[in-house]
N, CA, C and O atoms as a GROMACS GRO file, in nm:
protein
  344
    1MET      N    1   0.083  -0.102   0.027
    1MET     CA    2   0.006   0.020   0.016
    1MET      C    3   0.080   0.117   0.028
    1MET      O    4   0.174   0.098   0.105
    2THR      N    5   0.072   0.270  -0.047
    2THR     CA    6   0.121   0.372  -0.100
    2THR      C    7   0.057   0.419   0.033
    2THR      O    8  -0.038   0.377   0.099
    3THR      N    9   0.161   0.540   0.051
    3THR     CA   10   0.134   0.649   0.152
    3THR      C   11   0.106   0.742   0.058
    3THR      O   12   0.166   0.728  -0.049
    4ALA      N   13   0.015   0.855   0.072
    4ALA     CA   14  -0.031   0.974   0.020
    4ALA      C   15   0.104   1.108   0.093
    4ALA      O   16   0.141   1.108   0.210
    5SER      N   17   0.141   1.183   0.013
    5SER     CA   18   0.214   1.273   0.022
    5SER      C   19   0.161   1.398   0.149
    5SER      O   20   0.224   1.486   0.207
    6ASN      N   21   0.044   1.361   0.154
    6ASN     CA   22  -0.075   1.447   0.231
    6ASN      C   23  -0.148   1.362   0.333
    6ASN      O   24  -0.252   1.308   0.296
    7PRO      N   25  -0.106   1.343   0.455
    7PRO     CA   26  -0.157   1.283   0.523
    7PRO      C   27  -0.340   1.294   0.545
    7PRO      O   28  -0.406   1.218   0.615
    8SER      N   29  -0.386   1.397   0.472
    8SER     CA   30  -0.515   1.400   0.489
    8SER      C   31  -0.579   1.336   0.376
    8SER      O   32  -0.697   1.332   0.342
    9THR      N   33  -0.474   1.286   0.325
    9THR     CA   34  -0.521   1.239   0.128
    9THR      C   35  -0.548   1.116   0.185
    9THR      O   36  -0.483   1.079   0.282
   10PRO      N   37  -0.667   1.026   0.121
   10PRO     CA   38  -0.695   0.903   0.140
   10PRO      C   39  -0.628   0.776   0.049
   10PRO      O   40  -0.639   0.780  -0.073
   11THR      N   41  -0.599   0.728   0.077
   11THR     CA   42  -0.531   0.590  -0.006
   11THR      C   43  -0.566   0.532  -0.007
   11THR      O   44  -0.600   0.473   0.096
   12VAL      N   45  -0.605   0.473  -0.184
   12VAL     CA   46  -0.707   0.350  -0.208
   12VAL      C   47  -0.585   0.195  -0.260
   12VAL      O   48  -0.510   0.195  -0.357
   13ALA      N   49  -0.601   0.100  -0.174
   13ALA     CA   50  -0.519   0.019  -0.272
   13ALA      C   51  -0.697  -0.127  -0.312
   13ALA      O   52  -0.806  -0.138  -0.256
   14PRO      N   53  -0.644  -0.186  -0.406
   14PRO     CA   54  -0.722  -0.297  -0.471
   14PRO      C   55  -0.752  -0.378  -0.371
   14PRO      O   56  -0.642  -0.387  -0.316
   15ILE      N   57  -0.823  -0.442  -0.310
   15ILE     CA   58  -0.852  -0.616  -0.258
   15ILE      C   59  -0.931  -0.698  -0.345
   15ILE      O   60  -1.028  -0.662  -0.412
   16GLU      N   61  -0.885  -0.796  -0.339
   16GLU     CA   62  -0.925  -0.920  -0.402
   16GLU      C   63  -1.016  -0.991  -0.298
   16GLU      O   64  -0.987  -1.062  -0.201
   17THR      N   65  -1.145  -0.949  -0.351
   17THR     CA   66  -1.196  -1.022  -0.267
   17THR      C   67  -1.292  -1.153  -0.372
   17THR      O   68  -1.360  -1.129  -0.472
   18PRO      N   69  -1.263  -1.298  -0.303
   18PRO     CA   70  -1.330  -1.411  -0.370
   18PRO      C   71  -1.446  -1.403  -0.390
   18PRO      O   72  -1.524  -1.379  -0.298
   19THR      N   73  -1.488  -1.421  -0.521
   19THR     CA   74  -1.681  -1.406  -0.576
   19THR      C   75  -1.715  -1.550  -0.492
   19THR      O   76  -1.646  -1.646  -0.527
   20VAL      N   77  -1.820  -1.575  -0.379
   20VAL     CA   78  -1.858  -1.702  -0.377
   20VAL      C   79  -2.012  -1.736  -0.409
   20VAL      O   80  -2.086  -1.703  -0.316
   21ASP      N   81  -2.065  -1.782  -0.497
   21ASP     CA   82  -2.135  -1.804  -0.557
   21ASP      C   83  -2.262  -1.936  -0.563
   21ASP      O   84  -2.310  -1.985  -0.665
   22PRO      N   85  -2.285  -1.961  -0.464
   22PRO     CA   86  -2.374  -2.111  -0.448
   22PRO      C   87  -2.459  -2.161  -0.550
   22PRO      O   88  -2.512  -2.271  -0.568
   23LEU      N   89  -2.460  -2.054  -0.609
   23LEU     CA   90  -2.596  -2.109  -0.693
   23LEU      C   91  -2.518  -2.192  -0.826
   23LEU      O   92  -2.574  -2.275  -0.898
   24HIS      N   93  -2.372  -2.148  -0.839
   24HIS     CA   94  -2.300  -2.172  -0.952
   24HIS      C   95  -2.207  -2.305  -0.881
   24HIS      O   96  -2.150  -2.368  -0.970
   25ASP      N   97  -2.193  -2.333  -0.806
   25ASP     CA   98  -2.054  -2.402  -0.758
   25ASP      C   99  -2.092  -2.548  -0.830
   25ASP      O  100  -2.015  -2.574  -0.922
   26ASN      N  101  -2.178  -2.631  -0.809
   26ASN     CA  102  -2.221  -2.732  -0.874
   26ASN      C  103  -2.204  -2.761  -1.038
   26ASN      O  104  -2.224  -2.860  -1.109
   27VAL      N  105  -2.150  -2.605  -1.069
   27VAL     CA  106  -2.141  -2.646  -1.256
   27VAL      C  107  -2.012  -2.711  -1.283
   27VAL      O  108  -1.902  -2.688  -1.234
   28GLU      N  109  -2.045  -2.793  -1.366
   28GLU     CA  110  -1.913  -2.846  -1.419
   28GLU      C  111  -1.850  -2.811  -1.531
   28GLU      O  112  -1.913  -2.804  -1.636
   29PRO      N  113  -1.705  -2.782  -1.524
   29PRO     CA  114  -1.606  -2.772  -1.629
   29PRO      C  115  -1.647  -2.895  -1.761
   29PRO      O  116  -1.695  -3.007  -1.743
   30GLY      N  117  -1.607  -2.826  -1.906
   30GLY     CA  118  -1.601  -2.928  -1.969
   30GLY      C  119  -1.650  -2.922  -2.121
   30GLY      O  120  -1.623  -2.816  -2.177
   31ASP      N  121  -1.709  -3.006  -2.188
   31ASP     CA  122  -1.761  -3.010  -2.268
   31ASP      C  123  -1.917  -2.940  -2.375
   31ASP      O  124  -1.975  -2.975  -2.478
   32HIS      N  125  -1.932  -2.827  -2.275
   32HIS     CA  126  -2.073  -2.740  -2.279
   32HIS      C  127  -2.048  -2.668  -2.339
   32HIS      O  128  -2.136  -2.612  -2.404
   33GLU      N  129  -1.909  -2.629  -2.350
   33GLU     CA  130  -1.829  -2.522  -2.492
   33GLU      C  131  -1.835  -2.620  -2.618
   33GLU      O  132  -1.858  -2.556  -2.721
   34ARG      N  133  -1.821  -2.744  -2.634
   34ARG     CA  134  -1.802  -2.811  -2.755
   34ARG      C  135  -1.972  -2.861  -2.816
   34ARG      O  136  -2.002  -2.874  -2.935
   35PHE      N  137  -2.035  -2.876  -2.736
   35PHE     CA  138  -2.168  -2.981  -2.780
   35PHE      C  139  -2.283  -2.851  -2.705
   35PHE      O  140  -2.266  -2.773  -2.611
   36ALA      N  141  -2.393  -2.872  -2.791
   36ALA     CA  142  -2.550  -2.809  -2.755
   36ALA      C  143  -2.619  -2.949  -2.655
   36ALA      O  144  -2.669  -3.039  -2.721
   37HIS      N  145  -2.619  -2.959  -2.548
   37HIS     CA  146  -2.710  -3.034  -2.474
   37HIS      C  147  -2.875  -2.960  -2.512
   37HIS      O  148  -2.912  -2.853  -2.561
   38TYR      N  149  -2.952  -3.104  -2.449
   38TYR     CA  150  -3.099  -3.122  -2.451
   38TYR      C  151  -3.125  -3.087  -2.316
   38TYR      O  152  -3.111  -3.166  -2.223
   39VAL      N  153  -3.171  -2.949  -2.302
   39VAL     CA  154  -3.273  -2.966  -2.201
   39VAL      C  155  -3.386  -2.902  -2.170
   39VAL      O  156  -3.427  -2.836  -2.265
   40GLN      N  157  -3.482  -2.894  -2.033
   40GLN     CA  158  -3.646  -2.881  -2.050
   40GLN      C  159  -3.632  -2.729  -2.076
   40GLN      O  160  -3.570  -2.641  -2.016
   41LYS      N  161  -3.738  -2.727  -2.226
   41LYS     CA  162  -3.765  -2.587  -2.271
   41LYS      C  163  -3.813  -2.483  -2.131
   41LYS      O  164  -3.789  -2.364  -2.112
   42SER      N  165  -3.865  -2.551  -2.076
   42SER     CA  166  -3.940  -2.428  -1.969
   42SER      C  167  -3.826  -2.404  -1.860
   42SER      O  168  -3.865  -2.351  -1.756
   43LYS      N  169  -3.703  -2.435  -1.868
   43LYS     CA  170  -3.612  -2.430  -1.731
   43LYS      C  171  -3.492  -2.349  -1.821
   43LYS      O  172  -3.391  -2.305  -1.764
   44LEU      N  173  -3.510  -2.335  -1.947
   44LEU     CA  174  -3.393  -2.316  -2.062
   44LEU      C  175  -3.418  -2.134  -2.067
   44LEU      O  176  -3.344  -2.039  -2.093
   45THR      N  177  -3.559  -2.148  -2.026
   45THR     CA  178  -3.479  -1.923  -2.041
   45THR      C  179  -3.563  -1.930  -1.931
   45THR      O  180  -3.677  -1.962  -1.965
   46GLY      N  181  -3.553  -1.916  -1.834
   46GLY     CA  182  -3.456  -1.855  -1.664
   46GLY      C  183  -3.350  -1.891  -1.649
   46GLY      O  184  -3.298  -1.850  -1.545
   47ALA      N  185  -3.284  -1.959  -1.718
   47ALA     CA  186  -3.145  -2.038  -1.707
   47ALA      C  187  -3.074  -1.892  -1.749
   47ALA      O  188  -3.004  -1.833  -1.667
   48MET      N  189  -3.092  -1.855  -1.844
   48MET     CA  190  -3.025  -1.781  -1.978
   48MET      C  191  -3.069  -1.645  -1.868
   48MET      O  192  -2.977  -1.592  -1.805
   49VAL      N  193  -3.197  -1.601  -1.854
   49VAL     CA  194  -3.216  -1.474  -1.787
   49VAL      C  195  -3.183  -1.445  -1.686
   49VAL      O  196  -3.142  -1.331  -1.660
   50ASN      N  197  -3.195  -1.561  -1.581
   50ASN     CA  198  -3.110  -1.522  -1.424
   50ASN      C  199  -2.954  -1.602  -1.442
   50ASN      O  200  -2.867  -1.522  -1.407
   51GLY      N  201  -2.921  -1.675  -1.465
   51GLY     CA  202  -2.794  -1.754  -1.549
   51GLY      C  203  -2.800  -1.822  -1.413
   51GLY      O  204  -2.742  -1.782  -1.313
   52THR      N  205  -2.864  -1.912  -1.420
   52THR     CA  206  -2.913  -1.997  -1.320
   52THR      C  207  -2.837  -2.180  -1.363
   52THR      O  208  -2.851  -2.231  -1.475
   53PRO      N  209  -2.806  -2.209  -1.314
   53PRO     CA  210  -2.757  -2.384  -1.346
   53PRO      C  211  -2.881  -2.442  -1.434
   53PRO      O  212  -2.988  -2.385  -1.411
   54VAL      N  213  -2.884  -2.535  -1.523
   54VAL     CA  214  -2.942  -2.625  -1.583
   54VAL      C  215  -2.871  -2.802  -1.616
   54VAL      O  216  -2.759  -2.833  -1.657
   55ARG      N  217  -2.983  -2.885  -1.580
   55ARG     CA  218  -2.916  -2.978  -1.629
   55ARG      C  219  -2.978  -3.093  -1.770
   55ARG      O  220  -3.096  -3.111  -1.799
   56ALA      N  221  -2.892  -3.136  -1.818
   56ALA     CA  222  -2.920  -3.147  -1.956
   56ALA      C  223  -2.955  -3.331  -1.927
   56ALA      O  224  -2.929  -3.400  -1.828
   57LEU      N  225  -3.017  -3.365  -2.048
   57LEU     CA  226  -3.035  -3.531  -2.032
   57LEU      C  227  -2.957  -3.602  -1.993
   57LEU      O  228  -2.984  -3.674  -1.897
   58CYS      N  229  -2.822  -3.605  -2.060
   58CYS     CA  230  -2.682  -3.668  -2.020
   58CYS      C  231  -2.622  -3.636  -1.907
   58CYS      O  232  -2.512  -3.683  -1.880
   59GLY      N  233  -2.693  -3.544  -1.817
   59GLY     CA  234  -2.617  -3.520  -1.683
   59GLY      C  235  -2.528  -3.352  -1.653
   59GLY      O  236  -2.497  -3.289  -1.552
   60LYS      N  237  -2.515  -3.336  -1.768
   60LYS     CA  238  -2.414  -3.234  -1.728
   60LYS      C  239  -2.512  -3.093  -1.693
   60LYS      O  240  -2.614  -3.050  -1.747
   61VAL      N  241  -2.432  -3.047  -1.582
   61VAL     CA  242  -2.487  -2.936  -1.528
   61VAL      C  243  -2.388  -2.818  -1.545
   61VAL      O  244  -2.274  -2.814  -1.498
   62TRP      N  245  -2.463  -2.703  -1.635
   62TRP     CA  246  -2.388  -2.567  -1.674
   62TRP      C  247  -2.477  -2.451  -1.659
   62TRP      O  248  -2.584  -2.488  -1.611
   63VAL      N  249  -2.474  -2.345  -1.678
   63VAL     CA  250  -2.500  -2.191  -1.707
   63VAL      C  251  -2.530  -2.190  -1.845
   63VAL      O  252  -2.445  -2.143  -1.922
   64PRO      N  253  -2.638  -2.234  -1.891
   64PRO     CA  254  -2.590  -2.152  -2.052
   64PRO      C  255  -2.607  -2.023  -2.116
   64PRO      O  256  -2.692  -1.946  -2.070
   65SER      N  257  -2.571  -2.007  -2.168
   65SER     CA  258  -2.499  -1.839  -2.211
   65SER      C  259  -2.470  -1.818  -2.389
   65SER      O  260  -2.490  -1.714  -2.452
   66ARG      N  261  -2.418  -1.946  -2.443
   66ARG     CA  262  -2.389  -1.941  -2.589
   66ARG      C  263  -2.502  -1.971  -2.694
   66ARG      O  264  -2.602  -2.025  -2.647
   67ASP      N  265  -2.501  -1.950  -2.803
   67ASP     CA  266  -2.590  -1.982  -2.929
   67ASP      C  267  -2.577  -2.196  -2.937
   67ASP      O  268  -2.484  -2.259  -2.987
   68PRO      N  269  -2.668  -2.237  -2.889
   68PRO     CA  270  -2.628  -2.376  -2.926
   68PRO      C  271  -2.607  -2.388  -3.038
   68PRO      O  272  -2.504  -2.441  -3.079
   69GLY      N  273  -2.705  -2.338  -3.120
   69GLY     CA  274  -2.701  -2.332  -3.305
   69GLY      C  275  -2.569  -2.360  -3.356
   69GLY      O  276  -2.557  -2.416  -3.466
   70ARG      N  277  -2.424  -2.311  -3.257
   70ARG     CA  278  -2.265  -2.327  -3.297
   70ARG      C  279  -2.244  -2.436  -3.326
   70ARG      O  280  -2.188  -2.484  -3.424
   71PHE      N  281  -2.317  -2.505  -3.190
   71PHE     CA  282  -2.204  -2.636  -3.177
   71PHE      C  283  -2.278  -2.800  -3.176
   71PHE      O  284  -2.389  -2.822  -3.127
   72PRO      N  285  -2.228  -2.861  -3.214
   72PRO     CA  286  -2.270  -3.004  -3.314
   72PRO      C  287  -2.333  -3.063  -3.109
   72PRO      O  288  -2.282  -3.033  -3.001
   73VAL      N  289  -2.475  -3.164  -3.146
   73VAL     CA  290  -2.578  -3.200  -3.043
   73VAL      C  291  -2.455  -3.329  -2.927
   73VAL      O  292  -2.386  -3.426  -2.959
   74CYS      N  293  -2.476  -3.275  -2.826
   74CYS     CA  294  -2.431  -3.427  -2.758
   74CYS      C  295  -2.455  -3.531  -2.806
   74CYS      O  296  -2.558  -3.534  -2.872
   75PRO      N  297  -2.382  -3.651  -2.796
   75PRO     CA  298  -2.351  -3.763  -2.852
   75PRO      C  299  -2.474  -3.863  -2.769
   75PRO      O  300  -2.546  -3.953  -2.813
   76GLU      N  301  -2.463  -3.800  -2.625
   76GLU     CA  302  -2.492  -3.928  -2.515
   76GLU      C  303  -2.704  -3.832  -2.532
   76GLU      O  304  -2.816  -3.883  -2.540
   77CYS      N  305  -2.662  -3.706  -2.528
   77CYS     CA  306  -2.812  -3.643  -2.490
   77CYS      C  307  -2.903  -3.721  -2.631
   77CYS      O  308  -3.002  -3.793  -2.618
   78LYS      N  309  -2.846  -3.686  -2.748
   78LYS     CA  310  -2.914  -3.708  -2.907
   78LYS      C  311  -2.958  -3.875  -2.870
   78LYS      O  312  -3.059  -3.937  -2.905
   79GLU      N  313  -2.883  -3.903  -2.814
   79GLU     CA  314  -2.941  -4.100  -2.775
   79GLU      C  315  -3.034  -4.126  -2.643
   79GLU      O  316  -3.106  -4.220  -2.611
   80ILE      N  317  -3.010  -4.040  -2.600
   80ILE     CA  318  -3.162  -3.995  -2.463
   80ILE      C  319  -3.267  -4.010  -2.579
   80ILE      O  320  -3.319  -4.108  -2.632
   81LYS      N  321  -3.276  -3.877  -2.598
   81LYS     CA  322  -3.403  -3.816  -2.645
   81LYS      C  323  -3.435  -3.963  -2.753
   81LYS      O  324  -3.522  -4.046  -2.725
   82ALA      N  325  -3.370  -3.969  -2.842
   82ALA     CA  326  -3.461  -4.076  -2.921
   82ALA      C  327  -3.484  -4.207  -2.872
   82ALA      O  328  -3.552  -4.284  -2.940
   83LYS      N  329  -3.417  -4.255  -2.723
   83LYS     CA  330  -3.509  -4.329  -2.688
   83LYS      C  331  -3.622  -4.272  -2.596
   83LYS      O  332  -3.694  -4.359  -2.547
   84LEU      N  333  -3.641  -4.186  -2.573
   84LEU     CA  334  -3.789  -4.131  -2.511
   84LEU      C  335  -3.874  -4.084  -2.614
   84LEU      O  336  -3.987  -4.047  -2.582
   85THR      N  337  -3.824  -4.077  -2.773
   85THR     CA  338  -3.954  -4.030  -2.826
   85THR      C  339  -3.987  -4.106  -2.911
   85THR      O  340  -4.034  -4.066  -3.018
   86ARG      N  341  -3.961  -4.278  -2.875
   86ARG     CA  342  -3.969  -4.391  -2.934
   86ARG      C  343  -4.155  -4.413  -2.901
   86ARG      O  344  -4.212  -4.514  -2.941
   0.00000   0.00000   0.00000
């Protein structure tokens, strides 16, 4: 921390405060940036607006933030959806 030349002048030092977000603690790293996953449509809108995590059919948990049309569909989600829609 630096000291001011004038004692009445306050000094400001950056403070690193770790951000703890219990909502996103269960978000998994991984393929959500490589694949588009299937999630319940009713949950997707709220997740996009509020930044809350969703769970895909394959079990992947993440916070959706990108255009899924830019990615191939997750093979595991695709397989599960095919079994459910028979």
